[in-house]
gemmi code that builds the backbone of each chain (N, CA, C; Angstrom):
import gemmi

chains = {
    "A": [
        ("UNK", (88.590, 104.546, 104.471), (90.032, 104.364, 104.405), (90.450, 103.603, 103.158)),
        ("UNK", (89.465, 103.083, 102.447), (89.834, 102.302, 101.265), (89.387, 102.985, 99.985)),
        ("UNK", (90.243, 102.949, 99.004), (89.884, 103.436, 97.674), (90.010, 102.263, 96.722)),
        ("UNK", (88.900, 101.899, 96.081), (88.880, 100.802, 95.112), (88.366, 101.370, 93.794)),
        ("UNK", (89.096, 101.130, 92.723), (88.670, 101.653, 91.427), (88.985, 100.667, 90.307)),
        ("UNK", (88.051, 100.574, 89.362), (88.259, 99.805, 88.134), (88.118, 100.819, 87.013)),
        ("UNK", (89.154, 100.984, 86.223), (89.151, 102.078, 85.253), (89.979, 101.747, 84.021)),
        ("UNK", (89.676, 102.428, 82.920), (90.477, 102.266, 81.705), (91.689, 103.192, 81.747)),
        ("UNK", (91.566, 104.304, 82.435), (92.642, 105.305, 82.465), (93.851, 104.810, 83.257)),
        ("UNK", (95.042, 105.309, 82.904), (96.237, 104.981, 83.684), (96.110, 105.524, 85.110)),
        ("UNK", (96.877, 104.936, 86.026), (96.928, 105.487, 87.386), (98.295, 106.127, 87.580)),
        ("UNK", (98.343, 107.107, 88.477), (99.604, 107.783, 88.778), (100.005, 107.422, 90.210)),
        ("UNK", (101.122, 106.718, 90.333), (101.530, 106.184, 91.638), (101.776, 107.304, 92.646)),
        ("UNK", (102.448, 108.366, 92.227), (102.755, 109.460, 93.158), (101.479, 110.111, 93.681)),
        ("UNK", (100.523, 110.294, 92.788), (99.247, 110.894, 93.191), (98.537, 110.013, 94.210)),
        ("UNK", (98.550, 108.702, 93.940), (97.851, 107.777, 94.841), (98.562, 107.674, 96.193)),
        ("UNK", (99.896, 107.700, 96.179), (100.643, 107.671, 97.445), (100.323, 108.922, 98.267)),
        ("UNK", (100.287, 110.054, 97.593), (100.013, 111.306, 98.292), (98.608, 111.292, 98.883)),
        ("UNK", (97.651, 110.740, 98.133), (96.270, 110.701, 98.608), (96.160, 109.855, 99.877)),
        ("UNK", (97.040, 108.867, 99.982), (96.986, 107.956, 101.128), (97.674, 108.540, 102.366)),
        ("UNK", (98.718, 109.319, 102.145), (99.571, 109.698, 103.281), (99.627, 111.185, 103.610)),
        ("UNK", (99.285, 112.021, 102.679), (99.433, 113.461, 102.917), (98.590, 113.933, 104.097)),
        ("UNK", (99.238, 114.672, 104.988), (98.519, 115.244, 106.125), (98.321, 114.294, 107.284)),
        ("UNK", (98.851, 113.060, 107.168), (98.708, 112.098, 108.267), (100.059, 111.879, 108.923)),
        ("UNK", (100.030, 111.658, 110.214), (101.279, 111.395, 110.914), (101.252, 110.069, 111.659)),
        ("UNK", (100.203, 109.285, 111.400), (100.109, 107.974, 112.046), (100.627, 106.852, 111.139)),
        ("UNK", (100.853, 107.167, 109.872), (101.327, 106.154, 108.930), (102.840, 106.001, 109.056)),
        ("UNK", (103.289, 104.781, 109.275), (104.727, 104.535, 109.397), (105.318, 103.894, 108.159)),
        ("UNK", (104.449, 103.369, 107.293), (104.942, 102.735, 106.084), (103.806, 102.415, 105.136)),
        ("UNK", (104.116, 102.448, 103.851), (103.130, 102.100, 102.824), (103.739, 101.030, 101.938)),
        ("UNK", (103.113, 99.871, 101.900), (103.546, 98.816, 100.997), (102.928, 99.063, 99.635)),
        ("UNK", (103.666, 98.734, 98.564), (103.100, 98.946, 97.231), (103.407, 97.788, 96.301)),
        ("UNK", (102.447, 97.487, 95.443), (102.667, 96.539, 94.358), (102.111, 97.175, 93.098)),
        ("UNK", (102.905, 97.166, 92.039), (102.475, 97.704, 90.753), (102.657, 96.606, 89.714)),
        ("UNK", (101.554, 96.124, 89.178), (101.619, 95.110, 88.129), (101.698, 95.794, 86.778)),
        ("UNK", (102.597, 95.323, 85.918), (102.752, 95.931, 84.597), (102.653, 94.876, 83.495)),
        ("UNK", (102.402, 95.313, 82.288), (102.256, 94.400, 81.150), (103.640, 94.008, 80.633)),
        ("UNK", (103.910, 92.699, 80.656), (105.157, 92.169, 80.079), (105.020, 92.088, 78.564)),
        ("UNK", (106.162, 92.046, 77.871), (106.070, 91.984, 76.404), (106.197, 90.567, 75.855)),
        ("UNK", (106.289, 89.584, 76.730), (106.330, 88.198, 76.245), (105.439, 87.309, 77.110)),
        ("UNK", (104.972, 86.232, 76.503), (104.214, 85.207, 77.233), (104.530, 83.875, 76.579)),
        ("UNK", (105.043, 82.961, 77.357), (105.393, 81.645, 76.827), (106.360, 81.741, 75.663)),
        ("UNK", (107.258, 82.716, 75.715), (108.246, 82.865, 74.653), (107.750, 83.620, 73.428)),
        ("UNK", (106.486, 84.018, 73.435), (105.933, 84.754, 72.280), (105.855, 86.242, 72.579)),
        ("UNK", (106.062, 87.024, 71.550), (106.014, 88.480, 71.691), (104.559, 88.953, 71.813)),
        ("UNK", (104.315, 89.808, 72.779), (102.969, 90.363, 72.968), (102.949, 91.823, 72.532)),
        ("UNK", (101.940, 92.177, 71.777), (101.827, 93.576, 71.340), (100.841, 94.350, 72.207)),
        ("UNK", (99.892, 93.644, 72.812), (98.903, 94.303, 73.674), (98.184, 93.253, 74.504)),
        ("UNK", (97.428, 93.741, 75.460), (96.637, 92.869, 76.320), (95.273, 93.544, 76.509)),
        ("UNK", (94.209, 92.744, 76.493), (92.891, 93.304, 76.754), (92.350, 92.690, 78.036)),
        ("UNK", (91.893, 93.544, 78.926), (91.332, 93.057, 80.188), (89.830, 93.250, 80.215)),
        ("UNK", (89.145, 92.133, 80.452), (87.686, 92.146, 80.580), (87.349, 91.938, 82.056)),
        ("UNK", (86.202, 92.440, 82.497), (85.809, 92.187, 83.886), (84.298, 92.076, 83.997)),
        ("UNK", (83.843, 91.795, 85.182), (82.410, 91.608, 85.461), (81.961, 92.825, 86.272)),
        ("UNK", (81.473, 93.865, 85.590), (81.108, 95.098, 86.298), (80.123, 94.809, 87.437)),
        ("UNK", (80.354, 95.393, 88.553), (79.489, 95.142, 89.707), (80.133, 94.123, 90.619)),
        ("UNK", (80.315, 92.904, 90.120), (80.958, 91.888, 90.954), (82.418, 92.249, 91.204)),
        ("UNK", (83.064, 92.853, 90.215), (84.475, 93.201, 90.396), (84.660, 94.129, 91.583)),
        ("UNK", (83.892, 95.201, 91.607), (84.013, 96.171, 92.694), (83.674, 95.513, 94.038)),
        ("UNK", (82.659, 94.667, 94.008), (82.257, 93.970, 95.234), (83.358, 93.038, 95.728)),
        ("UNK", (83.957, 92.286, 94.797), (85.021, 91.347, 95.161), (86.230, 92.097, 95.713)),
        ("UNK", (86.584, 93.208, 95.076), (87.734, 93.986, 95.556), (87.453, 94.545, 96.948)),
        ("UNK", (86.241, 95.045, 97.159), (85.888, 95.577, 98.482), (85.955, 94.483, 99.543)),
        ("UNK", (85.520, 93.280, 99.183), (85.570, 92.149, 100.123), (87.021, 91.804, 100.483)),
        ("UNK", (87.892, 91.824, 99.475), (89.301, 91.491, 99.699), (89.955, 92.548, 100.590)),
        ("UNK", (89.632, 93.813, 100.328), (90.174, 94.903, 101.147), (89.665, 94.778, 102.584)),
        ("UNK", (88.392, 94.425, 102.738), (87.823, 94.266, 104.085), (88.520, 93.131, 104.829)),
        ("UNK", (88.809, 92.053, 104.124), (89.499, 90.919, 104.755), (90.904, 91.333, 105.196)),
        ("UNK", (91.588, 92.113, 104.364), (92.925, 92.600, 104.745), (92.823, 93.445, 106.016)),
        ("UNK", (91.765, 94.248, 106.100), (91.560, 95.103, 107.266), (91.291, 94.315, 108.537)),
        ("UNK", (90.717, 93.113, 108.373), (90.489, 92.251, 109.547), (91.787, 91.580, 109.993)),
        ("UNK", (92.693, 91.372, 109.057), (93.930, 90.643, 109.380), (95.070, 91.529, 109.866)),
        ("UNK", (95.099, 92.778, 109.393), (96.200, 93.668, 109.763), (95.658, 95.035, 110.171)),
        ("UNK", (96.391, 95.734, 111.031), (95.954, 97.076, 111.463), (96.316, 98.116, 110.395)),
        ("UNK", (95.444, 98.238, 109.403), (95.729, 99.121, 108.271), (95.134, 100.508, 108.476)),
        ("UNK", (95.839, 101.506, 107.980), (95.373, 102.890, 108.086), (94.839, 103.404, 106.756)),
        ("UNK", (95.068, 102.650, 105.705), (94.556, 103.045, 104.393), (94.935, 102.002, 103.350)),
        ("UNK", (94.048, 101.806, 102.386), (94.309, 100.849, 101.301), (93.835, 101.465, 99.989)),
        ("UNK", (94.617, 101.259, 98.942), (94.212, 101.666, 97.595), (94.387, 100.477, 96.661)),
        ("UNK", (93.339, 100.167, 95.918), (93.428, 99.124, 94.896), (92.829, 99.697, 93.613)),
        ("UNK", (93.655, 99.816, 92.595), (93.186, 100.311, 91.292), (93.534, 99.254, 90.252)),
        ("UNK", (92.536, 98.808, 89.503), (92.772, 97.812, 88.462), (92.274, 98.365, 87.141)),
        ("UNK", (93.126, 98.297, 86.141), (92.717, 98.804, 84.831), (92.062, 97.718, 83.995)),
        ("UNK", (91.190, 98.151, 83.088), (90.548, 97.250, 82.129), (90.667, 97.872, 80.740)),
        ("UNK", (90.358, 97.072, 79.732), (90.477, 97.565, 78.357), (91.811, 97.153, 77.763)),
        ("UNK", (92.240, 97.890, 76.751), (93.461, 97.522, 76.016), (94.681, 98.201, 76.617)),
        ("UNK", (95.714, 97.395, 76.916), (96.957, 97.906, 77.497), (98.128, 97.398, 76.677)),
        ("UNK", (99.180, 98.179, 76.606), (100.372, 97.757, 75.857), (101.519, 97.503, 76.834)),
        ("UNK", (102.534, 96.726, 76.401), (103.660, 96.406, 77.291), (104.261, 97.653, 77.931)),
        ("UNK", (104.553, 97.513, 79.218), (105.116, 98.624, 79.976), (104.088, 99.389, 80.775)),
        ("UNK", (102.830, 99.294, 80.376), (101.786, 100.018, 81.108), (101.453, 99.323, 82.425)),
        ("UNK", (101.034, 100.116, 83.401), (100.580, 99.562, 84.669), (99.200, 98.946, 84.520)),
        ("UNK", (99.004, 97.771, 85.117), (97.687, 97.110, 85.111), (96.999, 97.303, 86.450)),
        ("UNK", (97.759, 97.085, 87.523), (97.146, 97.087, 88.850), (98.068, 97.787, 89.846)),
        ("UNK", (97.437, 98.522, 90.750), (98.174, 99.194, 91.828), (97.557, 98.793, 93.161)),
        ("UNK", (98.394, 98.327, 94.071), (97.942, 98.005, 95.429), (98.814, 98.777, 96.403)),
        ("UNK", (98.190, 99.547, 97.279), (98.911, 100.259, 98.336), (98.265, 99.919, 99.670)),
        ("UNK", (99.092, 99.669, 100.671), (98.569, 99.390, 102.012), (99.394, 100.170, 103.028)),
        ("UNK", (98.724, 101.027, 103.779), (99.404, 101.865, 104.770), (99.137, 101.351, 106.170)),
        ("UNK", (100.194, 101.379, 106.996), (100.037, 100.951, 108.376), (101.049, 101.707, 109.234)),
        ("UNK", (100.965, 101.523, 110.530), (101.924, 102.188, 111.419), (103.299, 101.551, 111.284)),
        ("UNK", (103.318, 100.260, 110.913), (104.589, 99.533, 110.835), (104.707, 98.746, 109.533)),
        ("UNK", (105.945, 98.496, 109.116), (106.184, 97.911, 107.795), (105.684, 96.480, 107.656)),
        ("UNK", (105.757, 95.706, 108.743), (105.379, 94.291, 108.611), (103.939, 94.164, 108.131)),
        ("UNK", (103.050, 94.922, 108.745), (101.639, 94.864, 108.353), (101.447, 95.425, 106.946)),
        ("UNK", (102.138, 96.522, 106.639), (101.976, 97.149, 105.324), (102.424, 96.199, 104.211)),
        ("UNK", (103.573, 95.546, 104.412), (104.103, 94.650, 103.377), (103.280, 93.372, 103.266)),
        ("UNK", (102.914, 92.814, 104.409), (102.134, 91.572, 104.375), (100.771, 91.818, 103.737)),
        ("UNK", (100.125, 92.907, 104.104), (98.801, 93.210, 103.548), (98.881, 93.432, 102.045)),
        ("UNK", (99.948, 94.056, 101.590), (100.115, 94.287, 100.146), (100.207, 92.954, 99.411)),
        ("UNK", (101.005, 92.028, 99.957), (101.134, 90.708, 99.338), (99.817, 89.953, 99.335)),
        ("UNK", (99.124, 90.024, 100.454), (97.823, 89.374, 100.574), (96.837, 89.931, 99.546)),
        ("UNK", (96.774, 91.245, 99.461), (95.807, 91.894, 98.561), (96.019, 91.476, 97.112)),
        ("UNK", (97.261, 91.468, 96.646), (97.478, 91.112, 95.237), (97.273, 89.612, 95.026)),
        ("UNK", (97.660, 88.792, 95.994), (97.460, 87.344, 95.831), (95.982, 86.979, 95.789)),
        ("UNK", (95.212, 87.582, 96.658), (93.765, 87.287, 96.659), (93.075, 87.900, 95.447)),
        ("UNK", (93.514, 89.093, 95.069), (92.923, 89.735, 93.891), (93.099, 88.850, 92.660)),
        ("UNK", (94.281, 88.261, 92.525), (94.576, 87.466, 91.328), (93.703, 86.226, 91.211)),
        ("UNK", (93.194, 85.735, 92.320), (92.400, 84.504, 92.263), (90.920, 84.713, 92.578)),
        ("UNK", (90.539, 85.905, 93.035), (89.148, 86.126, 93.451), (88.416, 87.238, 92.730)),
        ("UNK", (89.133, 88.178, 92.138), (88.444, 89.282, 91.467), (88.217, 88.902, 89.994)),
        ("UNK", (86.983, 89.108, 89.499), (86.648, 88.627, 88.153), (87.182, 89.506, 87.015)),
        ("UNK", (88.462, 89.305, 86.734), (89.123, 89.923, 85.580), (89.649, 88.793, 84.700)),
        ("UNK", (89.663, 89.035, 83.401), (90.232, 88.052, 82.460), (91.110, 88.783, 81.457)),
        ("UNK", (92.318, 88.222, 81.255), (93.279, 88.836, 80.339), (93.297, 88.091, 79.007)),
        ("UNK", (93.389, 88.875, 77.957), (93.559, 88.291, 76.634), (94.816, 88.901, 76.024)),
        ("UNK", (95.711, 88.032, 75.560), (96.961, 88.516, 74.984), (96.843, 88.620, 73.467)),
        ("UNK", (97.439, 89.687, 72.939), (97.465, 89.903, 71.484), (98.906, 89.723, 71.031)),
        ("UNK", (99.121, 88.840, 70.077), (100.473, 88.535, 69.631), (100.834, 89.288, 68.353)),
        ("UNK", (102.140, 89.301, 68.079), (102.649, 90.064, 66.936), (102.056, 89.587, 65.611)),
        ("UNK", (101.704, 88.300, 65.531), (101.160, 87.776, 64.262), (99.656, 88.027, 64.116)),
        ("UNK", (99.084, 88.774, 65.066), (97.663, 89.116, 64.965), (96.744, 88.166, 65.713)),
        ("UNK", (97.281, 87.041, 66.158), (96.443, 86.095, 66.892), (96.263, 86.553, 68.338)),
        ("UNK", (95.266, 85.982, 69.001), (95.023, 86.317, 70.407), (94.782, 85.032, 71.185)),
        ("UNK", (94.952, 85.127, 72.500), (94.673, 83.964, 73.349), (94.301, 84.436, 74.746)),
        ("UNK", (93.305, 83.800, 75.330), (92.960, 84.089, 76.722), (94.053, 83.525, 77.611)),
        ("UNK", (94.433, 84.277, 78.606), (95.444, 83.815, 79.555), (94.825, 82.743, 80.440)),
        ("UNK", (95.570, 81.664, 80.660), (95.065, 80.604, 81.533), (95.472, 80.862, 82.977)),
        ("UNK", (94.602, 80.497, 83.895), (94.912, 80.652, 85.315), (96.099, 79.761, 85.657)),
        ("UNK", (96.930, 80.218, 86.569), (98.136, 79.475, 86.938), (97.983, 78.864, 88.331)),
        ("UNK", (98.436, 77.616, 88.444), (98.350, 76.919, 89.732), (99.148, 77.646, 90.807)),
        ("UNK", (100.243, 78.318, 90.392), (101.067, 79.050, 91.367), (100.271, 80.167, 92.021)),
        ("UNK", (99.381, 80.787, 91.240), (98.565, 81.867, 91.801), (97.588, 81.328, 92.849)),
        ("UNK", (97.010, 80.150, 92.553), (96.102, 79.528, 93.526), (96.863, 79.183, 94.802)),
        ("UNK", (98.083, 78.671, 94.619), (98.892, 78.288, 95.780), (99.261, 79.518, 96.606)),
        ("UNK", (99.593, 80.606, 95.920), (99.958, 81.833, 96.626), (98.771, 82.359, 97.428)),
        ("UNK", (97.591, 82.330, 96.822), (96.389, 82.817, 97.523), (96.048, 81.906, 98.695)),
        ("UNK", (96.179, 80.593, 98.475), (95.840, 79.627, 99.523), (96.782, 79.741, 100.716)),
        ("UNK", (98.012, 80.177, 100.444), (98.983, 80.252, 101.534), (98.541, 81.230, 102.621)),
        ("UNK", (97.754, 82.232, 102.225), (97.288, 83.215, 103.205), (96.146, 82.687, 104.075)),
        ("UNK", (95.429, 81.706, 103.566), (94.263, 81.217, 104.302), (94.664, 80.637, 105.646)),
        ("UNK", (95.883, 80.076, 105.710), (96.298, 79.411, 106.946), (97.273, 80.269, 107.744)),
        ("UNK", (97.602, 81.450, 107.195), (98.528, 82.318, 107.892), (97.807, 82.989, 109.056)),
        ("UNK", (98.409, 82.911, 110.215), (97.744, 83.508, 111.364), (97.805, 85.022, 111.279)),
        ("UNK", (96.899, 85.653, 111.965), (96.798, 87.102, 111.948), (98.129, 87.737, 112.370)),
        ("UNK", (98.587, 88.704, 111.591), (99.868, 89.352, 111.905), (99.747, 90.188, 113.156)),
        ("UNK", (100.832, 90.230, 113.904), (100.856, 91.061, 115.098), (101.161, 92.502, 114.699)),
        ("UNK", (100.549, 93.424, 115.364), (100.861, 94.817, 115.087), (102.101, 95.173, 115.897)),
    ],
    "B": [
        ("UNK", (56.827, 86.696, 86.182), (57.367, 85.453, 85.628), (58.737, 85.174, 86.229)),
        ("UNK", (58.981, 83.929, 86.511), (60.239, 83.547, 87.154), (61.361, 83.475, 86.120)),
        ("UNK", (62.159, 84.517, 86.112), (63.237, 84.549, 85.128), (64.599, 84.686, 85.783)),
        ("UNK", (65.599, 84.182, 85.071), (66.983, 84.334, 85.493), (67.691, 85.173, 84.454)),
        ("UNK", (68.623, 85.987, 84.913), (69.507, 86.682, 83.986), (70.827, 85.910, 84.018)),
        ("UNK", (71.279, 85.487, 82.861), (72.505, 84.684, 82.795), (73.579, 85.433, 82.013)),
        ("UNK", (74.767, 85.524, 82.594), (75.880, 86.236, 81.974), (77.028, 85.274, 81.686)),
        ("UNK", (77.754, 85.546, 80.611), (78.918, 84.742, 80.251), (80.101, 85.669, 80.019)),
        ("UNK", (81.273, 85.258, 80.485), (82.452, 86.105, 80.333), (83.614, 85.365, 79.677)),
        ("UNK", (84.505, 86.195, 79.088), (85.764, 85.718, 78.492), (85.497, 84.622, 77.454)),
        ("UNK", (86.264, 83.502, 77.505), (86.079, 82.520, 76.423), (84.739, 81.802, 76.502)),
        ("UNK", (84.096, 81.833, 77.645), (82.755, 81.234, 77.722), (81.766, 82.068, 76.911)),
        ("UNK", (81.920, 83.393, 76.995), (81.063, 84.291, 76.208), (81.245, 84.002, 74.716)),
        ("UNK", (82.493, 83.808, 74.318), (82.760, 83.550, 72.893), (82.204, 82.205, 72.447)),
        ("UNK", (82.369, 81.199, 73.296), (81.932, 79.863, 72.880), (80.420, 79.696, 72.940)),
        ("UNK", (79.784, 80.338, 73.922), (78.325, 80.278, 73.987), (77.734, 81.192, 72.905)),
        ("UNK", (78.496, 82.222, 72.551), (78.057, 83.098, 71.466), (77.200, 84.258, 71.902)),
        ("UNK", (77.176, 84.527, 73.180), (76.419, 85.672, 73.695), (76.963, 86.085, 75.050)),
        ("UNK", (76.760, 87.345, 75.375), (77.247, 87.860, 76.657), (76.225, 87.655, 77.756)),
        ("UNK", (74.946, 87.659, 77.369), (73.920, 87.434, 78.388), (72.613, 87.003, 77.747)),
        ("UNK", (71.758, 86.433, 78.560), (70.432, 86.037, 78.098), (69.503, 85.934, 79.301)),
        ("UNK", (68.217, 85.942, 78.991), (67.219, 85.767, 80.044), (66.595, 84.391, 79.853)),
        ("UNK", (66.447, 83.678, 80.957), (65.916, 82.319, 80.889), (64.722, 82.201, 81.831)),
        ("UNK", (63.626, 81.672, 81.305), (62.487, 81.366, 82.178), (62.918, 80.182, 83.043)),
        ("UNK", (62.894, 80.372, 84.324), (63.385, 79.339, 85.240), (62.510, 78.087, 85.146)),
        ("UNK", (63.088, 76.978, 84.644), (62.290, 75.760, 84.495), (61.923, 75.165, 85.862)),
        ("UNK", (60.775, 74.562, 85.912), (60.326, 73.916, 87.139), (61.339, 72.842, 87.551)),
        ("UNK", (61.663, 72.819, 88.814), (62.558, 71.774, 89.299), (64.025, 72.154, 89.299)),
        ("UNK", (64.349, 73.286, 88.678), (65.747, 73.736, 88.683), (65.942, 74.647, 89.888)),
        ("UNK", (66.658, 74.141, 90.883), (66.811, 74.922, 92.118), (68.258, 75.108, 92.548)),
        ("UNK", (69.194, 74.491, 91.829), (70.611, 74.615, 92.209), (71.466, 74.977, 90.990)),
        ("UNK", (72.661, 75.435, 91.272), (73.624, 75.763, 90.228), (73.888, 74.530, 89.353)),
        ("UNK", (74.099, 73.385, 89.997), (74.407, 72.163, 89.239), (73.272, 71.804, 88.282)),
        ("UNK", (72.034, 71.924, 88.747), (70.874, 71.584, 87.909), (70.727, 72.574, 86.756)),
        ("UNK", (70.978, 73.849, 87.049), (70.883, 74.869, 86.006), (71.937, 74.616, 84.920)),
        ("UNK", (73.131, 74.277, 85.376), (74.228, 74.022, 84.432), (73.870, 72.841, 83.517)),
        ("UNK", (73.360, 71.783, 84.102), (72.957, 70.620, 83.304), (71.862, 70.991, 82.310)),
        ("UNK", (70.926, 71.792, 82.780), (69.810, 72.223, 81.931), (70.325, 73.005, 80.720)),
        ("UNK", (71.263, 73.909, 80.959), (71.819, 74.723, 79.870), (72.619, 73.860, 78.891)),
        ("UNK", (73.439, 72.959, 79.438), (74.264, 72.101, 78.583), (73.364, 71.281, 77.646)),
        ("UNK", (72.219, 70.885, 78.146), (71.296, 70.062, 77.361), (70.603, 70.861, 76.250)),
        ("UNK", (70.745, 72.183, 76.291), (70.078, 73.013, 75.282), (70.727, 72.928, 73.909)),
        ("UNK", (72.001, 72.514, 73.859), (72.613, 72.409, 72.536), (74.114, 72.586, 72.562)),
        ("UNK", (74.733, 72.380, 71.392), (76.197, 72.384, 71.278), (76.838, 73.707, 71.740)),
        ("UNK", (76.144, 74.822, 71.553), (76.735, 76.110, 71.932), (77.048, 76.153, 73.421)),
        ("UNK", (76.317, 75.363, 74.180), (76.488, 75.394, 75.639), (77.468, 74.341, 76.156)),
        ("UNK", (78.096, 73.621, 75.232), (79.022, 72.553, 75.641), (80.152, 73.097, 76.520)),
        ("UNK", (80.521, 74.361, 76.269), (81.615, 74.954, 77.045), (81.311, 74.959, 78.542)),
        ("UNK", (80.023, 74.977, 78.888), (79.643, 74.990, 80.309), (80.021, 73.689, 81.011)),
        ("UNK", (80.301, 72.655, 80.228), (80.674, 71.366, 80.825), (82.148, 71.318, 81.226)),
        ("UNK", (82.915, 72.320, 80.790), (84.337, 72.355, 81.159), (84.452, 72.400, 82.684)),
        ("UNK", (85.290, 71.516, 83.250), (85.360, 71.441, 84.716), (85.888, 72.712, 85.387)),
        ("UNK", (86.605, 73.545, 84.627), (87.179, 74.740, 85.247), (86.180, 75.892, 85.367)),
        ("UNK", (85.006, 75.752, 84.745), (84.038, 76.856, 84.733), (83.583, 77.229, 86.142)),
        ("UNK", (83.627, 78.525, 86.441), (83.204, 79.048, 87.737), (81.808, 79.652, 87.604)),
        ("UNK", (81.120, 79.749, 88.739), (79.766, 80.287, 88.745), (79.620, 81.308, 89.870)),
        ("UNK", (78.936, 82.404, 89.574), (78.583, 83.373, 90.614), (77.074, 83.579, 90.585)),
        ("UNK", (76.489, 83.654, 91.768), (75.066, 83.962, 91.880), (74.966, 85.332, 92.533)),
        ("UNK", (74.276, 86.242, 91.857), (74.123, 87.610, 92.363), (75.474, 88.206, 92.781)),
        ("UNK", (76.465, 87.962, 91.909), (77.803, 88.554, 92.036), (78.612, 88.041, 93.232)),
        ("UNK", (78.251, 86.851, 93.715), (79.056, 86.199, 94.756), (79.374, 84.789, 94.268)),
        ("UNK", (80.607, 84.333, 94.509), (81.003, 83.011, 94.050), (80.073, 81.941, 94.622)),
        ("UNK", (79.749, 80.959, 93.787), (78.801, 79.922, 94.174), (79.366, 78.547, 93.862)),
        ("UNK", (78.812, 77.542, 94.494), (79.199, 76.153, 94.243), (78.044, 75.404, 93.612)),
        ("UNK", (78.255, 74.125, 93.280), (77.212, 73.332, 92.609), (75.897, 73.277, 93.384)),
        ("UNK", (75.988, 73.310, 94.714), (74.779, 73.158, 95.536), (74.109, 74.487, 95.870)),
        ("UNK", (74.715, 75.587, 95.447), (74.132, 76.896, 95.755), (72.747, 77.029, 95.117)),
        ("UNK", (71.811, 77.581, 95.873), (70.433, 77.716, 95.401), (70.323, 78.762, 94.294)),
        ("UNK", (69.456, 78.459, 93.322), (69.144, 79.388, 92.234), (67.644, 79.631, 92.271)),
        ("UNK", (67.255, 80.895, 92.207), (65.827, 81.196, 92.264), (65.451, 82.333, 91.345)),
        ("UNK", (64.138, 82.617, 91.244), (63.642, 83.664, 90.357), (64.325, 85.002, 90.637)),
        ("UNK", (64.693, 85.696, 89.562), (65.285, 87.016, 89.709), (66.779, 87.022, 89.919)),
        ("UNK", (67.374, 85.839, 90.064), (68.821, 85.786, 90.298), (69.613, 86.162, 89.057)),
        ("UNK", (70.791, 86.728, 89.298), (71.760, 86.965, 88.226), (72.813, 85.871, 88.348)),
        ("UNK", (72.910, 85.055, 87.314), (73.844, 83.925, 87.333), (74.936, 84.186, 86.304)),
        ("UNK", (76.187, 84.084, 86.720), (77.288, 84.313, 85.781), (78.174, 83.084, 85.685)),
        ("UNK", (78.533, 82.740, 84.462), (79.472, 81.635, 84.213), (80.739, 82.240, 83.624)),
        ("UNK", (81.888, 81.816, 84.136), (83.143, 82.359, 83.606), (84.324, 81.436, 83.896)),
        ("UNK", (85.433, 81.658, 83.151), (86.636, 80.851, 83.394), (87.315, 81.305, 84.685)),
        ("UNK", (88.296, 80.532, 85.164), (89.086, 80.998, 86.312), (89.638, 82.389, 86.009)),
        ("UNK", (89.663, 83.236, 87.032), (90.034, 84.634, 86.807), (91.541, 84.767, 86.594)),
        ("UNK", (91.929, 85.797, 85.837), (93.352, 85.986, 85.504), (93.766, 87.451, 85.571)),
        ("UNK", (93.235, 88.169, 86.556), (93.611, 89.579, 86.694), (94.918, 89.742, 87.439)),
        ("UNK", (95.193, 90.980, 87.797), (96.391, 91.276, 88.580), (97.585, 91.634, 87.719)),
    ],
}
model = gemmi.Model(1)
for chain_id, residues in chains.items():
    chain = gemmi.Chain(chain_id)
    for i, (resn, *xyz) in enumerate(residues, 1):
        res = gemmi.Residue()
        res.name, res.seqid = resn, gemmi.SeqId(i, " ")
        for name, pos in zip(("N", "CA", "C"), xyz):
            atom = gemmi.Atom()
            atom.name, atom.element = name, gemmi.Element(name[0])
            atom.pos, atom.b_iso = gemmi.Position(*pos), 0.0
            res.add_atom(atom)
        chain.add_residue(res)
    model.add_chain(chain)
structure = gemmi.Structure()
structure.add_model(model)
structure.setup_entities()
């Protein structure tokens, strides 16, 4: 029921939605999150972003996060696609889809998946600025807080 | 021979100056904390490992200072993750 992919190629949201729901009549809702590349960081113009990852551990970490979501909510399907390599502003970086019979589980699981992914999956972003300089993105305390908030959240009711 | 495969990612890879290396596991090194100290003592290139934010994974699972390290393990050092 889960599709996890780490790829350089773009993802197509309509294709992924169809893969999750076509031919099924038990799905009542699909939550989605699409992360995209912003063109500024800290007030500076960004021309591109490079994403590095830890092959092997990345796929394992994503599978673990998806499995945890499946323990917390009654999910009928999950898709997590994360891109790596060089991306330019406007491009999609990450796609999270969570299907369930009801919206509460679908939406909550989607939020959980992206929050945990941001703090547990081994990806690192490097920003490229207009003047040719680059900088590794620093982890944000807000992301840790968002991920931690789920640790104490009780299991959602179906 | 008791060897470890050590990987470095992101700015740690740049500061250490390599993406990976093989290390003969020194006698007495049995934990992540001890391995980290051992590497830092090897020279200035490894100073980045002393940064408090550095994370460690053993065999592709997150590890803490007390996590056991043994022959054949894959040990990775990296900064806090920033995907998503």
